[in-house]
All heavy atoms as a GROMACS GRO file, in nm:
protein
  428
    1MET      N    1   1.715  -1.211   0.205
    1MET     CA    2   1.680  -1.081   0.258
    1MET      C    3   1.598  -1.099   0.386
    1MET      O    4   1.501  -1.172   0.389
    1MET     CB    5   1.598  -1.006   0.154
    1MET     CG    6   1.567  -0.866   0.191
    1MET     SD    7   1.501  -0.787   0.043
    1MET     CE    8   1.429  -0.647   0.112
    2SER      N    9   1.638  -1.033   0.491
    2SER     CA   10   1.574  -1.046   0.620
    2SER      C   11   1.440  -0.974   0.624
    2SER      O   12   1.424  -0.865   0.570
    2SER     CB   13   1.665  -0.989   0.728
    2SER     OG   14   1.600  -0.993   0.851
    3LYS      N   15   1.345  -1.036   0.691
    3LYS     CA   16   1.213  -0.976   0.707
    3LYS      C   17   1.177  -0.976   0.854
    3LYS      O   18   1.076  -1.031   0.895
    3LYS     CB   19   1.110  -1.051   0.624
    3LYS     CG   20   1.139  -1.041   0.476
    3LYS     CD   21   1.037  -1.117   0.396
    3LYS     CE   22   1.058  -1.086   0.251
    3LYS     NZ   23   1.108  -1.192   0.172
    4ALA      N   24   1.261  -0.914   0.936
    4ALA     CA   25   1.247  -0.918   1.081
    4ALA      C   26   1.126  -0.840   1.131
    4ALA      O   27   1.081  -0.860   1.242
    4ALA     CB   28   1.373  -0.864   1.147
    5HIS      N   29   1.075  -0.750   1.051
    5HIS     CA   30   0.967  -0.664   1.097
    5HIS      C   31   0.831  -0.704   1.041
    5HIS      O   32   0.740  -0.623   1.037
    5HIS     CB   33   0.998  -0.518   1.064
    5HIS     CG   34   1.123  -0.470   1.128
    5HIS    ND1   35   1.140  -0.463   1.264
    5HIS    CD2   36   1.240  -0.429   1.074
    5HIS    CE1   37   1.261  -0.418   1.291
    5HIS    NE2   38   1.324  -0.397   1.179
    6ARG      N   39   0.819  -0.828   0.993
    6ARG     CA   40   0.688  -0.876   0.950
    6ARG      C   41   0.669  -1.021   0.989
    6ARG      O   42   0.763  -1.094   1.016
    6ARG     CB   43   0.667  -0.868   0.799
    6ARG     CG   44   0.768  -0.810   0.715
    6ARG     CD   45   0.720  -0.822   0.570
    6ARG     NE   46   0.824  -0.774   0.484
    6ARG     CZ   47   0.826  -0.794   0.356
    6ARG    NH1   48   0.733  -0.862   0.300
    6ARG    NH2   49   0.922  -0.747   0.284
    7GLY      N   50   0.544  -1.062   0.992
    7GLY     CA   51   0.507  -1.201   1.006
    7GLY      C   52   0.561  -1.276   1.125
    7GLY      O   53   0.538  -1.241   1.240
    8LYS      N   54   0.634  -1.383   1.098
    8LYS     CA   55   0.679  -1.478   1.200
    8LYS      C   56   0.764  -1.413   1.308
    8LYS      O   57   0.754  -1.449   1.425
    8LYS     CB   58   0.757  -1.590   1.131
    8LYS     CG   59   0.797  -1.702   1.222
    8LYS     CD   60   0.868  -1.810   1.143
    8LYS     CE   61   0.915  -1.921   1.234
    8LYS     NZ   62   0.992  -2.021   1.161
    9GLY      N   63   0.845  -1.316   1.273
    9GLY     CA   64   0.934  -1.253   1.370
    9GLY      C   65   0.864  -1.169   1.475
    9GLY      O   66   0.916  -1.147   1.583
   10ILE      N   67   0.744  -1.120   1.445
   10ILE     CA   68   0.674  -1.034   1.541
   10ILE      C   69   0.562  -1.107   1.614
   10ILE      O   70   0.497  -1.049   1.700
   10ILE     CB   71   0.618  -0.908   1.473
   10ILE    CG1   72   0.512  -0.941   1.371
   10ILE    CG2   73   0.730  -0.826   1.412
   10ILE    CD1   74   0.439  -0.819   1.317
   11ARG      N   75   0.541  -1.235   1.584
   11ARG     CA   76   0.432  -1.309   1.650
   11ARG      C   77   0.456  -1.327   1.799
   11ARG      O   78   0.363  -1.333   1.877
   11ARG     CB   79   0.415  -1.446   1.584
   11ARG     CG   80   0.369  -1.435   1.442
   11ARG     CD   81   0.224  -1.474   1.427
   11ARG     NE   82   0.161  -1.412   1.312
   11ARG     CZ   83   0.174  -1.449   1.187
   11ARG    NH1   84   0.248  -1.547   1.159
   11ARG    NH2   85   0.113  -1.388   1.090
   12GLU      N   86   0.583  -1.334   1.841
   12GLU     CA   87   0.615  -1.354   1.981
   12GLU      C   88   0.605  -1.225   2.062
   12GLU      O   89   0.604  -1.228   2.184
   12GLU     CB   90   0.757  -1.411   1.998
   12GLU     CG   91   0.777  -1.548   1.938
   12GLU     CD   92   0.812  -1.545   1.790
   12GLU    OE1   93   0.883  -1.453   1.747
   12GLU    OE2   94   0.768  -1.636   1.718
   13MET      N   95   0.601  -1.112   1.995
   13MET     CA   96   0.597  -0.983   2.064
   13MET      C   97   0.459  -0.958   2.124
   13MET      O   98   0.360  -1.014   2.079
   13MET     CB   99   0.634  -0.870   1.968
   13MET     CG  100   0.772  -0.884   1.908
   13MET     SD  101   0.806  -0.757   1.791
   13MET     CE  102   0.859  -0.629   1.899
   14VAL      N  103   0.454  -0.872   2.223
   14VAL     CA  104   0.328  -0.835   2.285
   14VAL      C  105   0.240  -0.766   2.181
   14VAL      O  106   0.285  -0.676   2.110
   14VAL     CB  107   0.353  -0.739   2.404
   14VAL    CG1  108   0.223  -0.695   2.467
   14VAL    CG2  109   0.443  -0.806   2.506
   15ALA      N  110   0.116  -0.811   2.169
   15ALA     CA  111   0.018  -0.756   2.074
   15ALA      C  112   0.070  -0.761   1.931
   15ALA      O  113   0.035  -0.676   1.849
   15ALA     CB  114  -0.023  -0.614   2.112
   16HIS      N  115   0.155  -0.859   1.902
   16HIS     CA  116   0.214  -0.877   1.768
   16HIS      C  117   0.285  -0.751   1.719
   16HIS      O  118   0.284  -0.719   1.601
   16HIS     CB  119   0.109  -0.922   1.668
   16HIS     CG  120   0.046  -1.052   1.704
   16HIS    ND1  121   0.113  -1.172   1.696
   16HIS    CD2  122  -0.078  -1.082   1.752
   16HIS    CE1  123   0.033  -1.270   1.735
   16HIS    NE2  124  -0.084  -1.217   1.771
   17GLY      N  125   0.347  -0.677   1.811
   17GLY     CA  126   0.426  -0.560   1.774
   17GLY      C  127   0.345  -0.434   1.753
   17GLY      O  128   0.399  -0.332   1.713
   18ARG      N  129   0.217  -0.439   1.781
   18ARG     CA  130   0.132  -0.321   1.759
   18ARG      C  131   0.108  -0.246   1.889
   18ARG      O  132   0.109  -0.303   1.996
   18ARG     CB  133  -0.001  -0.362   1.698
   18ARG     CG  134   0.017  -0.415   1.559
   18ARG     CD  135  -0.115  -0.432   1.488
   18ARG     NE  136  -0.093  -0.480   1.354
   18ARG     CZ  137  -0.079  -0.403   1.247
   18ARG    NH1  138  -0.086  -0.273   1.259
   18ARG    NH2  139  -0.059  -0.454   1.129
   19GLY      N  140   0.089  -0.115   1.875
   19GLY     CA  141   0.063  -0.032   1.991
   19GLY      C  142   0.054   0.113   1.950
   19GLY      O  143   0.023   0.145   1.834
   20THR      N  144   0.081   0.203   2.043
   20THR     CA  145   0.076   0.347   2.018
   20THR      C  146   0.219   0.400   2.006
   20THR      O  147   0.300   0.379   2.096
   20THR     CB  148   0.002   0.419   2.132
   20THR    OG1  149  -0.128   0.362   2.145
   20THR    CG2  150  -0.012   0.566   2.101
   21CYS      N  151   0.247   0.470   1.898
   21CYS     CA  152   0.380   0.528   1.878
   21CYS      C  153   0.397   0.647   1.973
   21CYS      O  154   0.312   0.736   1.976
   21CYS     CB  155   0.395   0.573   1.733
   21CYS     SG  156   0.554   0.648   1.697
   22PRO      N  157   0.507   0.650   2.049
   22PRO     CA  158   0.527   0.761   2.143
   22PRO      C  159   0.562   0.894   2.076
   22PRO      O  160   0.550   0.998   2.140
   22PRO     CB  161   0.642   0.712   2.231
   22PRO     CG  162   0.713   0.611   2.150
   22PRO     CD  163   0.611   0.549   2.060
   23VAL      N  164   0.601   0.892   1.949
   23VAL     CA  165   0.639   1.015   1.881
   23VAL      C  166   0.519   1.081   1.814
   23VAL      O  167   0.488   1.197   1.839
   23VAL     CB  168   0.750   0.987   1.778
   23VAL    CG1  169   0.788   1.114   1.702
   23VAL    CG2  170   0.873   0.930   1.845
   24CYS      N  171   0.447   1.005   1.730
   24CYS     CA  172   0.335   1.063   1.655
   24CYS      C  173   0.199   1.035   1.717
   24CYS      O  174   0.099   1.087   1.672
   24CYS     CB  175   0.337   1.012   1.511
   24CYS     SG  176   0.310   0.835   1.494
   25LYS      N  177   0.195   0.951   1.821
   25LYS     CA  178   0.074   0.917   1.896
   25LYS      C  179  -0.031   0.842   1.814
   25LYS      O  180  -0.147   0.838   1.852
   25LYS     CB  181   0.009   1.043   1.957
   25LYS     CG  182   0.102   1.131   2.036
   25LYS     CD  183   0.150   1.063   2.161
   25LYS     CE  184   0.225   1.163   2.247
   25LYS     NZ  185   0.356   1.121   2.284
   26LYS      N  186   0.008   0.781   1.702
   26LYS     CA  187  -0.086   0.699   1.625
   26LYS      C  188  -0.108   0.568   1.699
   26LYS      O  189  -0.016   0.512   1.757
   26LYS     CB  190  -0.031   0.668   1.486
   26LYS     CG  191  -0.036   0.785   1.392
   26LYS     CD  192   0.010   0.742   1.254
   26LYS     CE  193   0.017   0.861   1.162
   26LYS     NZ  194   0.069   0.823   1.030
   27GLU      N  195  -0.232   0.518   1.694
   27GLU     CA  196  -0.267   0.395   1.763
   27GLU      C  197  -0.281   0.281   1.664
   27GLU      O  198  -0.324   0.300   1.551
   27GLU     CB  199  -0.398   0.412   1.839
   27GLU     CG  200  -0.391   0.516   1.948
   27GLU     CD  201  -0.524   0.535   2.018
   27GLU    OE1  202  -0.623   0.474   1.976
   27GLU    OE2  203  -0.526   0.613   2.114
   28GLY      N  204  -0.245   0.161   1.707
   28GLY     CA  205  -0.263   0.042   1.625
   28GLY      C  206  -0.160   0.024   1.515
   28GLY      O  207  -0.182  -0.053   1.423
   29VAL      N  208  -0.048   0.093   1.523
   29VAL     CA  209   0.058   0.078   1.423
   29VAL      C  210   0.166  -0.014   1.479
   29VAL      O  211   0.178  -0.033   1.600
   29VAL     CB  212   0.120   0.214   1.382
   29VAL    CG1  213   0.019   0.300   1.313
   29VAL    CG2  214   0.178   0.286   1.502
   30LYS      N  215   0.246  -0.072   1.391
   30LYS     CA  216   0.356  -0.157   1.435
   30LYS      C  217   0.468  -0.068   1.489
   30LYS      O  218   0.516   0.021   1.419
   30LYS     CB  219   0.407  -0.244   1.321
   30LYS     CG  220   0.310  -0.351   1.279
   30LYS     CD  221   0.373  -0.454   1.189
   30LYS     CE  222   0.370  -0.411   1.046
   30LYS     NZ  223   0.418  -0.513   0.953
   31ILE      N  224   0.505  -0.090   1.613
   31ILE     CA  225   0.613  -0.013   1.676
   31ILE      C  226   0.731  -0.106   1.696
   31ILE      O  227   0.752  -0.162   1.802
   31ILE     CB  228   0.566   0.052   1.807
   31ILE    CG1  229   0.495  -0.048   1.897
   31ILE    CG2  230   0.476   0.170   1.782
   31ILE    CD1  231   0.465   0.003   2.035
   32LEU      N  232   0.810  -0.123   1.591
   32LEU     CA  233   0.914  -0.224   1.588
   32LEU      C  234   1.055  -0.169   1.582
   32LEU      O  235   1.151  -0.243   1.593
   32LEU     CB  236   0.892  -0.314   1.465
   32LEU     CG  237   0.756  -0.380   1.457
   32LEU    CD1  238   0.741  -0.448   1.322
   32LEU    CD2  239   0.738  -0.480   1.567
   33TYR      N  240   1.070  -0.041   1.561
   33TYR     CA  241   1.202   0.015   1.536
   33TYR      C  242   1.252   0.087   1.660
   33TYR      O  243   1.192   0.183   1.706
   33TYR     CB  244   1.195   0.112   1.417
   33TYR     CG  245   1.142   0.046   1.293
   33TYR    CD1  246   1.006   0.045   1.264
   33TYR    CD2  247   1.227  -0.021   1.207
   33TYR    CE1  248   0.958  -0.018   1.151
   33TYR    CE2  249   1.180  -0.084   1.094
   33TYR     CZ  250   1.045  -0.082   1.066
   33TYR     OH  251   0.997  -0.145   0.955
   34GLU      N  252   1.365   0.039   1.716
   34GLU     CA  253   1.422   0.103   1.834
   34GLU      C  254   1.503   0.224   1.792
   34GLU      O  255   1.585   0.218   1.701
   34GLU     CB  256   1.510   0.004   1.910
   34GLU     CG  257   1.432  -0.105   1.976
   34GLU     CD  258   1.499  -0.155   2.102
   34GLU    OE1  259   1.607  -0.106   2.135
   34GLU    OE2  260   1.440  -0.243   2.165
   35GLN      N  261   1.478   0.335   1.859
   35GLN     CA  262   1.544   0.461   1.827
   35GLN      C  263   1.566   0.536   1.957
   35GLN      O  264   1.488   0.524   2.051
   35GLN     CB  265   1.454   0.542   1.733
   35GLN     CG  266   1.520   0.661   1.671
   35GLN     CD  267   1.614   0.624   1.557
   35GLN    OE1  268   1.604   0.518   1.501
   35GLN    NE2  269   1.704   0.713   1.525
   36GLU      N  270   1.670   0.616   1.962
   36GLU     CA  271   1.694   0.698   2.080
   36GLU      C  272   1.624   0.832   2.063
   36GLU      O  273   1.654   0.908   1.970
   36GLU     CB  274   1.844   0.719   2.100
   36GLU     CG  275   1.876   0.780   2.233
   36GLU     CD  276   2.024   0.774   2.265
   36GLU    OE1  277   2.086   0.670   2.238
   36GLU    OE2  278   2.075   0.875   2.317
   37VAL      N  279   1.528   0.860   2.151
   37VAL     CA  280   1.451   0.984   2.146
   37VAL      C  281   1.463   1.051   2.282
   37VAL      O  282   1.426   0.993   2.384
   37VAL     CB  283   1.301   0.955   2.114
   37VAL    CG1  284   1.222   1.085   2.114
   37VAL    CG2  285   1.288   0.885   1.980
   38ASP      N  286   1.515   1.172   2.284
   38ASP     CA  287   1.535   1.248   2.407
   38ASP      C  288   1.618   1.171   2.509
   38ASP      O  289   1.591   1.174   2.629
   38ASP     CB  290   1.401   1.288   2.470
   38ASP     CG  291   1.320   1.379   2.380
   38ASP    OD1  292   1.383   1.457   2.306
   38ASP    OD2  293   1.196   1.372   2.384
   39GLY      N  294   1.718   1.098   2.464
   39GLY     CA  295   1.807   1.025   2.552
   39GLY      C  296   1.755   0.890   2.598
   39GLY      O  297   1.823   0.820   2.671
   40ASN      N  298   1.635   0.852   2.558
   40ASN     CA  299   1.578   0.723   2.597
   40ASN      C  300   1.560   0.636   2.473
   40ASN      O  301   1.521   0.685   2.368
   40ASN     CB  302   1.440   0.741   2.663
   40ASN     CG  303   1.449   0.820   2.791
   40ASN    OD1  304   1.546   0.811   2.863
   40ASN    ND2  305   1.346   0.898   2.819
   41LYS      N  306   1.586   0.505   2.488
   41LYS     CA  307   1.561   0.412   2.378
   41LYS      C  308   1.415   0.372   2.382
   41LYS      O  309   1.368   0.318   2.482
   41LYS     CB  310   1.650   0.289   2.392
   41LYS     CG  311   1.786   0.309   2.335
   41LYS     CD  312   1.841   0.177   2.291
   41LYS     CE  313   1.926   0.207   2.171
   41LYS     NZ  314   1.964   0.105   2.090
   42VAL      N  315   1.342   0.401   2.275
   42VAL     CA  316   1.200   0.366   2.266
   42VAL      C  317   1.175   0.300   2.132
   42VAL      O  318   1.252   0.314   2.037
   42VAL     CB  319   1.109   0.490   2.281
   42VAL    CG1  320   1.118   0.548   2.420
   42VAL    CG2  321   1.143   0.596   2.178
   43SER      N  322   1.066   0.225   2.125
   43SER     CA  323   1.025   0.165   1.999
   43SER      C  324   0.927   0.258   1.931
   43SER      O  325   0.831   0.305   1.993
   43SER     CB  326   0.958   0.030   2.025
   43SER     OG  327   1.051  -0.061   2.075
   44ILE      N  328   0.952   0.285   1.803
   44ILE     CA  329   0.868   0.378   1.728
   44ILE      C  330   0.823   0.314   1.598
   44ILE      O  331   0.871   0.208   1.560
   44ILE     CB  332   0.943   0.511   1.699
   44ILE    CG1  333   1.069   0.486   1.616
   44ILE    CG2  334   0.976   0.583   1.827
   44ILE    CD1  335   1.140   0.612   1.573
   45CYS      N  336   0.730   0.380   1.528
   45CYS     CA  337   0.677   0.326   1.403
   45CYS      C  338   0.773   0.358   1.286
   45CYS      O  339   0.868   0.435   1.300
   45CYS     CB  340   0.538   0.383   1.374
   45CYS     SG  341   0.531   0.559   1.340
   46LYS      N  342   0.746   0.295   1.175
   46LYS     CA  343   0.832   0.306   1.057
   46LYS      C  344   0.836   0.449   1.003
   46LYS      O  345   0.941   0.499   0.961
   46LYS     CB  346   0.778   0.211   0.950
   46LYS     CG  347   0.859   0.202   0.825
   46LYS     CD  348   0.797   0.098   0.733
   46LYS     CE  349   0.876   0.078   0.608
   46LYS     NZ  350   0.819  -0.026   0.523
   47ILE      N  351   0.723   0.519   1.005
   47ILE     CA  352   0.716   0.655   0.952
   47ILE      C  353   0.799   0.750   1.036
   47ILE      O  354   0.874   0.834   0.983
   47ILE     CB  355   0.570   0.701   0.942
   47ILE    CG1  356   0.495   0.612   0.844
   47ILE    CG2  357   0.560   0.846   0.903
   47ILE    CD1  358   0.345   0.627   0.846
   48CYS      N  359   0.790   0.737   1.168
   48CYS     CA  360   0.869   0.823   1.257
   48CYS      C  361   1.018   0.792   1.246
   48CYS      O  362   1.101   0.883   1.256
   48CYS     CB  363   0.822   0.806   1.401
   48CYS     SG  364   0.658   0.873   1.428
   49LYS      N  365   1.052   0.666   1.225
   49LYS     CA  366   1.193   0.628   1.207
   49LYS      C  367   1.251   0.698   1.085
   49LYS      O  368   1.361   0.753   1.089
   49LYS     CB  369   1.207   0.478   1.195
   49LYS     CG  370   1.349   0.432   1.174
   49LYS     CD  371   1.353   0.281   1.157
   49LYS     CE  372   1.494   0.233   1.136
   49LYS     NZ  373   1.540   0.240   1.000
   50ALA      N  374   1.176   0.697   0.976
   50ALA     CA  375   1.222   0.761   0.853
   50ALA      C  376   1.231   0.912   0.870
   50ALA      O  377   1.326   0.975   0.820
   50ALA     CB  378   1.127   0.727   0.738
   51THR      N  379   1.136   0.970   0.942
   51THR     CA  380   1.137   1.114   0.966
   51THR      C  381   1.259   1.155   1.047
   51THR      O  382   1.327   1.252   1.014
   51THR     CB  383   1.009   1.156   1.039
   51THR    OG1  384   0.896   1.117   0.962
   51THR    CG2  385   1.004   1.306   1.058
   52LEU      N  386   1.288   1.080   1.153
   52LEU     CA  387   1.405   1.111   1.236
   52LEU      C  388   1.535   1.091   1.160
   52LEU      O  389   1.630   1.167   1.177
   52LEU     CB  390   1.403   1.024   1.362
   52LEU     CG  391   1.294   1.056   1.463
   52LEU    CD1  392   1.293   0.952   1.573
   52LEU    CD2  393   1.309   1.195   1.519
   53LYS      N  394   1.540   0.990   1.074
   53LYS     CA  395   1.660   0.965   0.996
   53LYS      C  396   1.686   1.078   0.896
   53LYS      O  397   1.800   1.120   0.877
   53LYS     CB  398   1.646   0.832   0.920
   53LYS     CG  399   1.767   0.796   0.839
   53LYS     CD  400   1.746   0.666   0.765
   53LYS     CE  401   1.866   0.637   0.676
   53LYS     NZ  402   1.842   0.520   0.591
   54ASN      N  403   1.581   1.129   0.834
   54ASN     CA  404   1.597   1.235   0.735
   54ASN      C  405   1.628   1.370   0.798
   54ASN      O  406   1.681   1.458   0.731
   54ASN     CB  407   1.470   1.247   0.649
   54ASN     CG  408   1.457   1.129   0.555
   54ASN    OD1  409   1.555   1.072   0.511
   54ASN    ND2  410   1.334   1.091   0.525
   55LYS      N  411   1.597   1.389   0.925
   55LYS     CA  412   1.628   1.515   0.993
   55LYS      C  413   1.777   1.528   1.023
   55LYS      O  414   1.828   1.637   1.037
   55LYS     CB  415   1.549   1.526   1.123
   55LYS     CG  416   1.405   1.562   1.101
   55LYS     CD  417   1.337   1.584   1.234
   55LYS     CE  418   1.193   1.623   1.212
   55LYS     NZ  419   1.122   1.641   1.341
   56LYS      N  420   1.847   1.413   1.036
   56LYS     CA  421   1.989   1.417   1.073
   56LYS      C  422   2.074   1.474   0.962
   56LYS      O  423   2.053   1.467   0.850
   56LYS     CB  424   2.038   1.277   1.110
   56LYS     CG  425   1.983   1.232   1.240
   56LYS     CD  426   2.042   1.098   1.279
   56LYS     CE  427   1.984   1.053   1.412
   56LYS     NZ  428   2.038   0.928   1.455
   0.00000   0.00000   0.00000
């Protein structure tokens, strides 16, 4: 089972994958999931990814 969004896989990313989510504006969360929002591909947090998926 792949664990691309934890540990070793995110160590190479800037700030270890943490930052501010552009959708919910939370700070210090892992922004690892690429999603198309308003026609632009952005990285968002896990909670926002699930919210957008359930809205479809």
